[in-house]
PDB file of N, CA, C and O in Angstrom, chain B, residues numbered from 101:
ATOM      1  N   UNK B 101      -9.334  15.350  -6.166  1.00  0.00           N
ATOM      2  CA  UNK B 101     -10.437  15.793  -5.419  1.00  0.00           C
ATOM      3  C   UNK B 101     -11.086  14.643  -4.509  1.00  0.00           C
ATOM      4  O   UNK B 101     -11.407  13.546  -4.964  1.00  0.00           O
ATOM      5  N   UNK B 102     -11.235  15.007  -3.229  1.00  0.00           N
ATOM      6  CA  UNK B 102     -11.868  14.121  -2.292  1.00  0.00           C
ATOM      7  C   UNK B 102     -12.990  14.934  -1.632  1.00  0.00           C
ATOM      8  O   UNK B 102     -12.762  15.950  -0.976  1.00  0.00           O
ATOM      9  N   UNK B 103     -14.283  14.404  -1.855  1.00  0.00           N
ATOM     10  CA  UNK B 103     -15.395  15.107  -1.337  1.00  0.00           C
ATOM     11  C   UNK B 103     -15.306  16.716  -1.905  1.00  0.00           C
ATOM     12  O   UNK B 103     -15.453  17.641  -1.108  1.00  0.00           O
ATOM     13  N   UNK B 104     -15.114  16.904  -2.995  1.00  0.00           N
ATOM     14  CA  UNK B 104     -14.975  18.229  -3.556  1.00  0.00           C
ATOM     15  C   UNK B 104     -14.024  19.117  -2.940  1.00  0.00           C
ATOM     16  O   UNK B 104     -14.098  20.338  -3.077  1.00  0.00           O
ATOM     17  N   UNK B 105     -13.003  18.457  -2.168  1.00  0.00           N
ATOM     18  CA  UNK B 105     -11.921  19.306  -1.723  1.00  0.00           C
ATOM     19  C   UNK B 105     -10.564  18.809  -2.151  1.00  0.00           C
ATOM     20  O   UNK B 105     -10.335  17.609  -2.000  1.00  0.00           O
ATOM     21  N   UNK B 106      -9.555  19.661  -2.714  1.00  0.00           N
ATOM     22  CA  UNK B 106      -8.398  19.114  -3.190  1.00  0.00           C
ATOM     23  C   UNK B 106      -7.704  18.522  -2.363  1.00  0.00           C
ATOM     24  O   UNK B 106      -7.508  19.058  -1.272  1.00  0.00           O
ATOM     25  N   UNK B 107      -7.120  17.200  -2.674  1.00  0.00           N
ATOM     26  CA  UNK B 107      -6.088  16.533  -1.980  1.00  0.00           C
ATOM     27  C   UNK B 107      -4.619  17.014  -2.445  1.00  0.00           C
ATOM     28  O   UNK B 107      -4.245  16.893  -3.611  1.00  0.00           O
ATOM     29  N   UNK B 108      -3.903  17.516  -1.528  1.00  0.00           N
ATOM     30  CA  UNK B 108      -2.655  18.016  -1.855  1.00  0.00           C
ATOM     31  C   UNK B 108      -1.532  16.956  -1.754  1.00  0.00           C
ATOM     32  O   UNK B 108      -0.664  16.920  -2.626  1.00  0.00           O
ATOM     33  N   UNK B 109      -1.527  16.163  -0.799  1.00  0.00           N
ATOM     34  CA  UNK B 109      -0.612  15.176  -0.685  1.00  0.00           C
ATOM     35  C   UNK B 109      -1.031  13.980   0.326  1.00  0.00           C
ATOM     36  O   UNK B 109      -1.663  14.159   1.368  1.00  0.00           O
ATOM     37  N   UNK B 110      -0.610  12.837  -0.117  1.00  0.00           N
ATOM     38  CA  UNK B 110      -0.597  11.752   1.039  1.00  0.00           C
ATOM     39  C   UNK B 110       0.602  10.885   0.731  1.00  0.00           C
ATOM     40  O   UNK B 110       1.097  10.560  -0.349  1.00  0.00           O
ATOM     41  N   UNK B 111       0.969  10.567   2.125  1.00  0.00           N
ATOM     42  CA  UNK B 111       2.429   9.999   1.939  1.00  0.00           C
ATOM     43  C   UNK B 111       2.223   8.208   2.424  1.00  0.00           C
ATOM     44  O   UNK B 111       1.683   7.765   3.438  1.00  0.00           O
ATOM     45  N   UNK B 112       2.731   7.621   1.528  1.00  0.00           N
ATOM     46  CA  UNK B 112       2.457   6.187   1.035  1.00  0.00           C
ATOM     47  C   UNK B 112       3.887   5.482   1.682  1.00  0.00           C
ATOM     48  O   UNK B 112       4.058   4.323   1.304  1.00  0.00           O
ATOM     49  N   UNK B 113       4.754   5.936   2.449  1.00  0.00           N
ATOM     50  CA  UNK B 113       5.905   5.189   2.849  1.00  0.00           C
ATOM     51  C   UNK B 113       5.983   3.870   3.366  1.00  0.00           C
ATOM     52  O   UNK B 113       7.019   3.224   3.208  1.00  0.00           O
ATOM     53  N   UNK B 114       4.900   3.345   4.030  1.00  0.00           N
ATOM     54  CA  UNK B 114       4.912   2.156   4.601  1.00  0.00           C
ATOM     55  C   UNK B 114       4.361   0.983   3.415  1.00  0.00           C
ATOM     56  O   UNK B 114       4.211  -0.210   3.678  1.00  0.00           O
ATOM     57  N   UNK B 115       4.138   1.519   2.261  1.00  0.00           N
ATOM     58  CA  UNK B 115       3.461   0.666   1.533  1.00  0.00           C
ATOM     59  C   UNK B 115       4.389  -0.564   1.015  1.00  0.00           C
ATOM     60  O   UNK B 115       5.582  -0.402   0.756  1.00  0.00           O
ATOM     61  N   UNK B 116       3.710  -1.830   0.889  1.00  0.00           N
ATOM     62  CA  UNK B 116       4.622  -2.840   0.565  1.00  0.00           C
ATOM     63  C   UNK B 116       3.832  -3.513  -0.518  1.00  0.00           C
ATOM     64  O   UNK B 116       2.603  -3.531  -0.578  1.00  0.00           O
ATOM     65  N   UNK B 117       4.777  -4.141  -1.483  1.00  0.00           N
ATOM     66  CA  UNK B 117       4.100  -5.120  -2.458  1.00  0.00           C
ATOM     67  C   UNK B 117       4.499  -6.462  -1.937  1.00  0.00           C
ATOM     68  O   UNK B 117       5.655  -6.778  -1.654  1.00  0.00           O
ATOM     69  N   UNK B 118       3.473  -7.204  -1.838  1.00  0.00           N
ATOM     70  CA  UNK B 118       3.720  -8.594  -1.248  1.00  0.00           C
ATOM     71  C   UNK B 118       4.185  -9.565  -2.355  1.00  0.00           C
ATOM     72  O   UNK B 118       4.045  -9.345  -3.558  1.00  0.00           O
ATOM     73  N   UNK B 119       4.720 -10.597  -1.848  1.00  0.00           N
ATOM     74  CA  UNK B 119       5.027 -11.623  -2.815  1.00  0.00           C
ATOM     75  C   UNK B 119       4.098 -12.243  -3.773  1.00  0.00           C
ATOM     76  O   UNK B 119       4.427 -12.601  -4.904  1.00  0.00           O
ATOM     77  N   UNK B 120       2.871 -12.359  -3.245  1.00  0.00           N
ATOM     78  CA  UNK B 120       1.602 -12.567  -4.017  1.00  0.00           C
ATOM     79  C   UNK B 120       1.112 -11.618  -4.971  1.00  0.00           C
ATOM     80  O   UNK B 120       0.143 -11.914  -5.671  1.00  0.00           O
ATOM     81  N   UNK B 121       1.776 -10.322  -5.088  1.00  0.00           N
ATOM     82  CA  UNK B 121       1.366  -9.471  -5.974  1.00  0.00           C
ATOM     83  C   UNK B 121       0.525  -8.536  -5.431  1.00  0.00           C
ATOM     84  O   UNK B 121       0.305  -7.576  -6.170  1.00  0.00           O
ATOM     85  N   UNK B 122       0.013  -8.529  -4.408  1.00  0.00           N
ATOM     86  CA  UNK B 122      -0.855  -7.657  -3.821  1.00  0.00           C
ATOM     87  C   UNK B 122      -0.238  -6.573  -3.193  1.00  0.00           C
ATOM     88  O   UNK B 122       0.951  -6.715  -2.907  1.00  0.00           O
ATOM     89  N   UNK B 123      -0.855  -5.397  -2.885  1.00  0.00           N
ATOM     90  CA  UNK B 123      -0.228  -4.174  -2.058  1.00  0.00           C
ATOM     91  C   UNK B 123      -0.686  -4.162  -0.691  1.00  0.00           C
ATOM     92  O   UNK B 123      -1.850  -4.468  -0.435  1.00  0.00           O
ATOM     93  N   UNK B 124       0.123  -3.836   0.198  1.00  0.00           N
ATOM     94  CA  UNK B 124      -0.335  -3.596   1.616  1.00  0.00           C
ATOM     95  C   UNK B 124      -0.274  -2.190   1.864  1.00  0.00           C
ATOM     96  O   UNK B 124       0.870  -1.735   1.885  1.00  0.00           O
ATOM     97  N   UNK B 125      -1.302  -1.302   2.076  1.00  0.00           N
ATOM     98  CA  UNK B 125      -1.082   0.116   2.274  1.00  0.00           C
ATOM     99  C   UNK B 125      -1.741   0.209   3.761  1.00  0.00           C
ATOM    100  O   UNK B 125      -2.933  -0.032   3.947  1.00  0.00           O
ATOM    101  N   UNK B 126      -1.019   0.511   4.594  1.00  0.00           N
ATOM    102  CA  UNK B 126      -1.539   0.612   6.126  1.00  0.00           C
ATOM    103  C   UNK B 126      -2.007   2.126   6.152  1.00  0.00           C
ATOM    104  O   UNK B 126      -1.455   3.080   5.604  1.00  0.00           O
ATOM    105  N   UNK B 127      -3.178   2.116   6.936  1.00  0.00           N
ATOM    106  CA  UNK B 127      -3.901   3.278   7.124  1.00  0.00           C
ATOM    107  C   UNK B 127      -3.702   3.691   8.620  1.00  0.00           C
ATOM    108  O   UNK B 127      -3.848   2.831   9.488  1.00  0.00           O
ATOM    109  N   UNK B 128      -3.381   4.956   8.950  1.00  0.00           N
ATOM    110  CA  UNK B 128      -3.206   5.373  10.235  1.00  0.00           C
ATOM    111  C   UNK B 128      -4.295   5.113  11.307  1.00  0.00           C
ATOM    112  O   UNK B 128      -5.329   5.782  11.312  1.00  0.00           O
ATOM    113  N   UNK B 129      -4.083   4.248  12.113  1.00  0.00           N
ATOM    114  CA  UNK B 129      -5.298   3.902  13.133  1.00  0.00           C
ATOM    115  C   UNK B 129      -5.796   5.200  13.873  1.00  0.00           C
ATOM    116  O   UNK B 129      -6.830   5.068  14.528  1.00  0.00           O
ATOM    117  N   UNK B 130      -5.279   6.261  13.856  1.00  0.00           N
ATOM    118  CA  UNK B 130      -5.645   7.453  14.643  1.00  0.00           C
ATOM    119  C   UNK B 130      -6.996   8.044  13.846  1.00  0.00           C
ATOM    120  O   UNK B 130      -7.814   8.812  14.352  1.00  0.00           O
ATOM    121  N   UNK B 131      -7.042   7.527  12.527  1.00  0.00           N
ATOM    122  CA  UNK B 131      -8.129   8.152  11.694  1.00  0.00           C
ATOM    123  C   UNK B 131      -9.329   7.269  12.145  1.00  0.00           C
ATOM    124  O   UNK B 131      -9.242   6.130  12.603  1.00  0.00           O
ATOM    125  N   UNK B 132     -10.475   7.994  11.936  1.00  0.00           N
ATOM    126  CA  UNK B 132     -11.602   6.993  11.997  1.00  0.00           C
ATOM    127  C   UNK B 132     -12.753   7.681  11.496  1.00  0.00           C
ATOM    128  O   UNK B 132     -12.631   8.837  11.092  1.00  0.00           O
ATOM    129  N   UNK B 133     -14.039   7.000  11.476  1.00  0.00           N
ATOM    130  CA  UNK B 133     -15.342   7.490  10.923  1.00  0.00           C
ATOM    131  C   UNK B 133     -15.132   7.718   9.450  1.00  0.00           C
ATOM    132  O   UNK B 133     -14.580   6.955   8.658  1.00  0.00           O
ATOM    133  N   UNK B 134     -15.661   8.885   9.219  1.00  0.00           N
ATOM    134  CA  UNK B 134     -15.859   9.120   7.650  1.00  0.00           C
ATOM    135  C   UNK B 134     -14.485   9.515   7.209  1.00  0.00           C
ATOM    136  O   UNK B 134     -14.107   9.164   6.091  1.00  0.00           O
ATOM    137  N   UNK B 135     -13.698  10.221   8.000  1.00  0.00           N
ATOM    138  CA  UNK B 135     -12.389  10.614   7.308  1.00  0.00           C
ATOM    139  C   UNK B 135     -11.721   9.436   6.831  1.00  0.00           C
ATOM    140  O   UNK B 135     -11.297   9.560   5.682  1.00  0.00           O
ATOM    141  N   UNK B 136     -11.437   7.980   7.554  1.00  0.00           N
ATOM    142  CA  UNK B 136     -11.071   6.993   7.271  1.00  0.00           C
ATOM    143  C   UNK B 136     -11.739   6.491   5.950  1.00  0.00           C
ATOM    144  O   UNK B 136     -11.100   6.198   4.940  1.00  0.00           O
ATOM    145  N   UNK B 137     -13.043   6.427   6.067  1.00  0.00           N
ATOM    146  CA  UNK B 137     -13.640   5.787   4.835  1.00  0.00           C
ATOM    147  C   UNK B 137     -13.242   6.403   3.657  1.00  0.00           C
ATOM    148  O   UNK B 137     -12.702   5.794   2.734  1.00  0.00           O
ATOM    149  N   UNK B 138     -13.537   7.816   3.656  1.00  0.00           N
ATOM    150  CA  UNK B 138     -13.250   8.604   2.435  1.00  0.00           C
ATOM    151  C   UNK B 138     -11.735   8.393   1.969  1.00  0.00           C
ATOM    152  O   UNK B 138     -11.455   8.252   0.778  1.00  0.00           O
ATOM    153  N   UNK B 139     -10.830   8.381   2.928  1.00  0.00           N
ATOM    154  CA  UNK B 139      -9.444   8.123   2.575  1.00  0.00           C
ATOM    155  C   UNK B 139      -9.289   6.783   1.825  1.00  0.00           C
ATOM    156  O   UNK B 139      -8.697   6.747   0.746  1.00  0.00           O
ATOM    157  N   UNK B 140      -9.862   5.591   2.440  1.00  0.00           N
ATOM    158  CA  UNK B 140      -9.618   4.498   1.662  1.00  0.00           C
ATOM    159  C   UNK B 140     -10.534   4.358   0.533  1.00  0.00           C
ATOM    160  O   UNK B 140     -10.101   3.805  -0.477  1.00  0.00           O
ATOM    161  N   UNK B 141     -11.520   4.704   0.555  1.00  0.00           N
ATOM    162  CA  UNK B 141     -12.386   4.636  -0.737  1.00  0.00           C
ATOM    163  C   UNK B 141     -11.739   5.683  -1.925  1.00  0.00           C
ATOM    164  O   UNK B 141     -11.730   5.255  -3.080  1.00  0.00           O
ATOM    165  N   UNK B 142     -11.308   6.770  -1.711  1.00  0.00           N
ATOM    166  CA  UNK B 142     -10.970   7.776  -2.630  1.00  0.00           C
ATOM    167  C   UNK B 142      -9.540   7.791  -3.065  1.00  0.00           C
ATOM    168  O   UNK B 142      -9.124   8.326  -4.093  1.00  0.00           O
ATOM    169  N   UNK B 143      -8.798   7.119  -2.133  1.00  0.00           N
ATOM    170  CA  UNK B 143      -7.263   7.613  -2.158  1.00  0.00           C
ATOM    171  C   UNK B 143      -6.594   6.118  -2.158  1.00  0.00           C
ATOM    172  O   UNK B 143      -6.081   5.678  -3.186  1.00  0.00           O
ATOM    173  N   UNK B 144      -6.624   5.507  -1.167  1.00  0.00           N
ATOM    174  CA  UNK B 144      -5.825   4.179  -0.927  1.00  0.00           C
ATOM    175  C   UNK B 144      -6.295   3.143  -1.940  1.00  0.00           C
ATOM    176  O   UNK B 144      -5.469   2.594  -2.669  1.00  0.00           O
ATOM    177  N   UNK B 145      -7.793   2.813  -2.021  1.00  0.00           N
ATOM    178  CA  UNK B 145      -8.176   1.833  -2.895  1.00  0.00           C
ATOM    179  C   UNK B 145      -7.770   2.034  -4.352  1.00  0.00           C
ATOM    180  O   UNK B 145      -7.198   1.126  -4.956  1.00  0.00           O
ATOM    181  N   UNK B 146      -8.038   3.149  -4.904  1.00  0.00           N
ATOM    182  CA  UNK B 146      -7.574   3.436  -6.045  1.00  0.00           C
ATOM    183  C   UNK B 146      -6.010   3.329  -6.476  1.00  0.00           C
ATOM    184  O   UNK B 146      -5.651   2.830  -7.542  1.00  0.00           O
ATOM    185  N   UNK B 147      -5.149   3.856  -5.517  1.00  0.00           N
ATOM    186  CA  UNK B 147      -3.857   3.614  -5.604  1.00  0.00           C
ATOM    187  C   UNK B 147      -3.463   2.175  -5.602  1.00  0.00           C
ATOM    188  O   UNK B 147      -2.637   1.733  -6.400  1.00  0.00           O
ATOM    189  N   UNK B 148      -3.989   1.532  -4.804  1.00  0.00           N
ATOM    190  CA  UNK B 148      -3.734  -0.151  -4.505  1.00  0.00           C
ATOM    191  C   UNK B 148      -4.115  -0.821  -5.767  1.00  0.00           C
ATOM    192  O   UNK B 148      -3.410  -1.722  -6.220  1.00  0.00           O
ATOM    193  N   UNK B 149      -5.094  -0.463  -6.303  1.00  0.00           N
ATOM    194  CA  UNK B 149      -5.500  -1.107  -7.676  1.00  0.00           C
ATOM    195  C   UNK B 149      -4.520  -0.802  -8.715  1.00  0.00           C
ATOM    196  O   UNK B 149      -4.131  -1.660  -9.508  1.00  0.00           O
ATOM    197  N   UNK B 150      -4.114   0.413  -8.723  1.00  0.00           N
ATOM    198  CA  UNK B 150      -3.156   1.022  -9.995  1.00  0.00           C
ATOM    199  C   UNK B 150      -1.746   0.106  -9.615  1.00  0.00           C
ATOM    200  O   UNK B 150      -1.106  -0.357 -10.559  1.00  0.00           O
ATOM    201  N   UNK B 151      -1.311  -0.126  -8.288  1.00  0.00           N
ATOM    202  CA  UNK B 151       0.004  -0.651  -7.991  1.00  0.00           C
ATOM    203  C   UNK B 151      -0.108  -2.130  -8.399  1.00  0.00           C
ATOM    204  O   UNK B 151       0.824  -2.694  -8.972  1.00  0.00           O
ATOM    205  N   UNK B 152      -1.219  -2.728  -8.108  1.00  0.00           N
ATOM    206  CA  UNK B 152      -1.387  -4.050  -8.286  1.00  0.00           C
ATOM    207  C   UNK B 152      -1.454  -4.394  -9.743  1.00  0.00           C
ATOM    208  O   UNK B 152      -0.776  -5.356 -10.104  1.00  0.00           O
ATOM    209  N   UNK B 153      -2.208  -3.720 -10.681  1.00  0.00           N
ATOM    210  CA  UNK B 153      -2.193  -3.730 -11.905  1.00  0.00           C
ATOM    211  C   UNK B 153      -0.729  -3.513 -12.530  1.00  0.00           C
ATOM    212  O   UNK B 153      -0.268  -4.224 -13.423  1.00  0.00           O
ATOM    213  N   UNK B 154      -0.204  -2.660 -12.062  1.00  0.00           N
ATOM    214  CA  UNK B 154       1.185  -2.413 -12.650  1.00  0.00           C
ATOM    215  C   UNK B 154       2.237  -3.590 -12.600  1.00  0.00           C
ATOM    216  O   UNK B 154       3.005  -3.990 -13.474  1.00  0.00           O
ATOM    217  N   UNK B 155       2.029  -4.025 -11.285  1.00  0.00           N
ATOM    218  CA  UNK B 155       2.822  -5.364 -10.826  1.00  0.00           C
ATOM    219  C   UNK B 155       2.529  -6.368 -11.803  1.00  0.00           C
ATOM    220  O   UNK B 155       3.452  -6.930 -12.394  1.00  0.00           O
ATOM    221  N   UNK B 156       1.255  -6.662 -12.042  1.00  0.00           N
ATOM    222  CA  UNK B 156       0.742  -7.607 -13.111  1.00  0.00           C
ATOM    223  C   UNK B 156       1.378  -7.529 -14.414  1.00  0.00           C
ATOM    224  O   UNK B 156       1.872  -8.506 -14.977  1.00  0.00           O
ATOM    225  N   UNK B 157       1.355  -6.233 -14.929  1.00  0.00           N
ATOM    226  CA  UNK B 157       1.964  -6.046 -16.131  1.00  0.00           C
ATOM    227  C   UNK B 157       3.305  -5.933 -16.277  1.00  0.00           C
ATOM    228  O   UNK B 157       3.800  -6.005 -17.402  1.00  0.00           O
ATOM    229  N   UNK B 158       3.975  -5.764 -15.300  1.00  0.00           N
ATOM    230  CA  UNK B 158       5.472  -6.103 -15.201  1.00  0.00           C
ATOM    231  C   UNK B 158       5.898  -7.397 -14.972  1.00  0.00           C
ATOM    232  O   UNK B 158       7.012  -7.792 -15.316  1.00  0.00           O
ATOM    233  N   UNK B 159       4.948  -8.187 -14.323  1.00  0.00           N
ATOM    234  CA  UNK B 159       5.320  -9.622 -14.153  1.00  0.00           C
ATOM    235  C   UNK B 159       5.104 -10.461 -15.687  1.00  0.00           C
ATOM    236  O   UNK B 159       5.718 -11.474 -16.023  1.00  0.00           O
ATOM    237  N   UNK B 160       4.223  -9.847 -16.366  1.00  0.00           N
ATOM    238  CA  UNK B 160       3.790 -10.456 -17.792  1.00  0.00           C
ATOM    239  C   UNK B 160       4.993 -10.114 -18.744  1.00  0.00           C
ATOM    240  O   UNK B 160       5.514 -10.896 -19.540  1.00  0.00           O
ATOM    241  N   UNK B 161       5.321  -8.878 -18.531  1.00  0.00           N
ATOM    242  CA  UNK B 161       6.621  -8.580 -19.495  1.00  0.00           C
ATOM    243  C   UNK B 161       7.898  -9.004 -19.117  1.00  0.00           C
ATOM    244  O   UNK B 161       8.779  -9.216 -19.950  1.00  0.00           O
ATOM    245  N   UNK B 162       8.074  -9.159 -17.741  1.00  0.00           N
ATOM    246  CA  UNK B 162       9.475  -9.487 -17.373  1.00  0.00           C
ATOM    247  C   UNK B 162       9.148 -10.782 -16.439  1.00  0.00           C
ATOM    248  O   UNK B 162       9.119 -10.545 -15.232  1.00  0.00           O
ATOM    249  N   UNK B 163       8.900 -12.110 -16.845  1.00  0.00           N
ATOM    250  CA  UNK B 163       8.563 -13.226 -15.977  1.00  0.00           C
ATOM    251  C   UNK B 163       9.630 -13.471 -14.865  1.00  0.00           C
ATOM    252  O   UNK B 163       9.314 -13.917 -13.762  1.00  0.00           O
ATOM    253  N   UNK B 164      10.836 -13.176 -15.192  1.00  0.00           N
ATOM    254  CA  UNK B 164      11.764 -13.538 -14.139  1.00  0.00           C
ATOM    255  C   UNK B 164      11.663 -12.824 -12.688  1.00  0.00           C
ATOM    256  O   UNK B 164      12.194 -13.277 -11.673  1.00  0.00           O
ATOM    257  N   UNK B 165      10.776 -11.448 -12.762  1.00  0.00           N
ATOM    258  CA  UNK B 165      10.330 -11.075 -11.779  1.00  0.00           C
ATOM    259  C   UNK B 165       9.558 -12.032 -10.756  1.00  0.00           C
ATOM    260  O   UNK B 165       9.816 -12.014  -9.552  1.00  0.00           O
ATOM    261  N   UNK B 166       8.750 -12.731 -11.229  1.00  0.00           N
ATOM    262  CA  UNK B 166       7.770 -13.660 -10.475  1.00  0.00           C
ATOM    263  C   UNK B 166       8.668 -14.671  -9.662  1.00  0.00           C
ATOM    264  O   UNK B 166       8.435 -14.889  -8.473  1.00  0.00           O
ATOM    265  N   UNK B 167       9.715 -15.287 -10.348  1.00  0.00           N
ATOM    266  CA  UNK B 167      10.490 -15.927  -9.652  1.00  0.00           C
ATOM    267  C   UNK B 167      11.584 -15.375  -8.553  1.00  0.00           C
ATOM    268  O   UNK B 167      12.164 -16.114  -7.757  1.00  0.00           O
ATOM    269  N   UNK B 168      11.764 -13.979  -8.643  1.00  0.00           N
ATOM    270  CA  UNK B 168      12.618 -13.442  -7.894  1.00  0.00           C
ATOM    271  C   UNK B 168      11.988 -12.618  -6.599  1.00  0.00           C
ATOM    272  O   UNK B 168      12.561 -11.808  -5.871  1.00  0.00           O
ATOM    273  N   UNK B 169      10.733 -13.053  -6.558  1.00  0.00           N
ATOM    274  CA  UNK B 169      10.048 -12.239  -5.350  1.00  0.00           C
ATOM    275  C   UNK B 169      10.849 -12.441  -4.104  1.00  0.00           C
ATOM    276  O   UNK B 169      11.522 -13.463  -3.970  1.00  0.00           O
ATOM    277  N   UNK B 170      10.808 -11.479  -3.152  1.00  0.00           N
ATOM    278  CA  UNK B 170      11.207 -11.826  -1.773  1.00  0.00           C
ATOM    279  C   UNK B 170      10.721 -10.526  -0.956  1.00  0.00           C
ATOM    280  O   UNK B 170      10.418  -9.474  -1.520  1.00  0.00           O
ATOM    281  N   UNK B 171      10.687 -10.691   0.230  1.00  0.00           N
ATOM    282  CA  UNK B 171      10.285  -9.512   1.076  1.00  0.00           C
ATOM    283  C   UNK B 171      11.698  -8.995   1.703  1.00  0.00           C
ATOM    284  O   UNK B 171      12.147  -9.327   2.800  1.00  0.00           O
ATOM    285  N   UNK B 172      12.214  -8.239   0.900  1.00  0.00           N
ATOM    286  CA  UNK B 172      13.751  -7.628   1.330  1.00  0.00           C
ATOM    287  C   UNK B 172      13.497  -6.601   2.318  1.00  0.00           C
ATOM    288  O   UNK B 172      14.410  -6.406   3.120  1.00  0.00           O
ATOM    289  N   UNK B 173      12.335  -5.830   2.438  1.00  0.00           N
ATOM    290  CA  UNK B 173      12.284  -4.646   3.395  1.00  0.00           C
ATOM    291  C   UNK B 173      11.860  -5.196   4.730  1.00  0.00           C
ATOM    292  O   UNK B 173      12.368  -4.775   5.769  1.00  0.00           O
ATOM    293  N   UNK B 174      10.933  -6.134   4.717  1.00  0.00           N
ATOM    294  CA  UNK B 174      10.455  -6.709   6.052  1.00  0.00           C
ATOM    295  C   UNK B 174      10.457  -8.163   5.915  1.00  0.00           C
ATOM    296  O   UNK B 174       9.389  -8.680   5.588  1.00  0.00           O
ATOM    297  N   UNK B 175      11.418  -8.872   6.098  1.00  0.00           N
ATOM    298  CA  UNK B 175      11.588 -10.469   5.929  1.00  0.00           C
ATOM    299  C   UNK B 175      10.399 -11.192   6.893  1.00  0.00           C
ATOM    300  O   UNK B 175       9.984 -10.667   7.926  1.00  0.00           O
ATOM    301  N   UNK B 176       9.989 -12.319   6.436  1.00  0.00           N
ATOM    302  CA  UNK B 176       9.132 -12.917   7.224  1.00  0.00           C
ATOM    303  C   UNK B 176       9.805 -13.513   8.532  1.00  0.00           C
ATOM    304  O   UNK B 176      10.948 -13.952   8.661  1.00  0.00           O
ATOM    305  N   UNK B 177       8.758 -13.406   9.494  1.00  0.00           N
ATOM    306  CA  UNK B 177       9.265 -13.773  10.960  1.00  0.00           C
ATOM    307  C   UNK B 177       9.872 -12.679  11.730  1.00  0.00           C
ATOM    308  O   UNK B 177       9.993 -12.679  12.956  1.00  0.00           O
ATOM    309  N   UNK B 178      10.239 -11.764  10.944  1.00  0.00           N
ATOM    310  CA  UNK B 178      10.779 -10.485  11.748  1.00  0.00           C
ATOM    311  C   UNK B 178       9.895  -9.402  11.971  1.00  0.00           C
ATOM    312  O   UNK B 178       9.213  -8.941  11.057  1.00  0.00           O
ATOM    313  N   UNK B 179       9.862  -8.936  13.211  1.00  0.00           N
ATOM    314  CA  UNK B 179       8.845  -8.055  13.598  1.00  0.00           C
ATOM    315  C   UNK B 179       8.841  -6.529  12.663  1.00  0.00           C
ATOM    316  O   UNK B 179       9.880  -6.225  12.077  1.00  0.00           O
ATOM    317  N   UNK B 180       7.887  -5.817  12.591  1.00  0.00           N
ATOM    318  CA  UNK B 180       7.855  -4.698  11.828  1.00  0.00           C
ATOM    319  C   UNK B 180       8.257  -3.618  12.526  1.00  0.00           C
ATOM    320  O   UNK B 180       8.024  -3.604  13.735  1.00  0.00           O
ATOM    321  N   UNK B 181       8.951  -2.485  11.896  1.00  0.00           N
ATOM    322  CA  UNK B 181       9.467  -1.517  12.775  1.00  0.00           C
ATOM    323  C   UNK B 181       8.430  -0.808  13.685  1.00  0.00           C
ATOM    324  O   UNK B 181       7.332  -0.769  13.130  1.00  0.00           O
ATOM    325  N   UNK B 182       8.443  -0.243  14.900  1.00  0.00           N
ATOM    326  CA  UNK B 182       7.628   0.210  15.789  1.00  0.00           C
ATOM    327  C   UNK B 182       6.735   1.378  15.056  1.00  0.00           C
ATOM    328  O   UNK B 182       5.519   1.518  15.187  1.00  0.00           O
ATOM    329  N   UNK B 183       7.516   2.095  14.342  1.00  0.00           N
ATOM    330  CA  UNK B 183       6.761   3.272  13.722  1.00  0.00           C
ATOM    331  C   UNK B 183       5.568   2.800  12.762  1.00  0.00           C
ATOM    332  O   UNK B 183       4.656   3.561  12.437  1.00  0.00           O
ATOM    333  N   UNK B 184       5.672   1.404  12.322  1.00  0.00           N
ATOM    334  CA  UNK B 184       4.578   0.917  11.587  1.00  0.00           C
ATOM    335  C   UNK B 184       3.518   0.316  12.352  1.00  0.00           C
ATOM    336  O   UNK B 184       2.421   0.140  11.823  1.00  0.00           O
ATOM    337  N   UNK B 185       3.710   0.026  13.394  1.00  0.00           N
ATOM    338  CA  UNK B 185       2.752  -0.730  14.508  1.00  0.00           C
ATOM    339  C   UNK B 185       2.236  -0.075  15.555  1.00  0.00           C
ATOM    340  O   UNK B 185       1.204  -0.436  16.121  1.00  0.00           O
ATOM    341  N   UNK B 186       3.028   1.091  15.931  1.00  0.00           N
ATOM    342  CA  UNK B 186       2.577   1.860  17.215  1.00  0.00           C
ATOM    343  C   UNK B 186       1.463   2.997  16.964  1.00  0.00           C
ATOM    344  O   UNK B 186       1.726   3.758  16.033  1.00  0.00           O
ATOM    345  N   UNK B 187       0.331   3.210  17.613  1.00  0.00           N
ATOM    346  CA  UNK B 187      -0.566   4.194  17.040  1.00  0.00           C
ATOM    347  C   UNK B 187       0.273   5.425  17.335  1.00  0.00           C
ATOM    348  O   UNK B 187       1.283   5.439  18.038  1.00  0.00           O
ATOM    349  N   UNK B 188      -0.331   6.560  16.642  1.00  0.00           N
ATOM    350  CA  UNK B 188       0.179   8.066  16.716  1.00  0.00           C
ATOM    351  C   UNK B 188      -0.544   8.569  17.428  1.00  0.00           C
ATOM    352  O   UNK B 188      -0.414   9.763  17.699  1.00  0.00           O
TER     353      UNK B 188
END
C-alpha cells in the first residue's frame, strides 16, 4: 500500500548493485512532485535497503563474492544504454 492505495507492480529492470555494495535504482525523470516523492519514500528506498542488506549478508556468508565484484552489465567508462539515460 502506498498512500492507502494498492501498489500492483513496479518495474526495477535498470537496478544495479554497485561494486561498493550499494544499490542504484534509477527513477523515471518524467515523474515529479508528490508522485516521485511517494515512490521514492515508500517503494524505492525500502527496496534499496533490503537489497543492500541482502548483499551484506551474502558477502559475510561468502567472502569470495567481495573479491569477485565487477560491473559486468555496465563496465566502467562505457556509456549507459540510451533507454536508461533518455527521458521518456
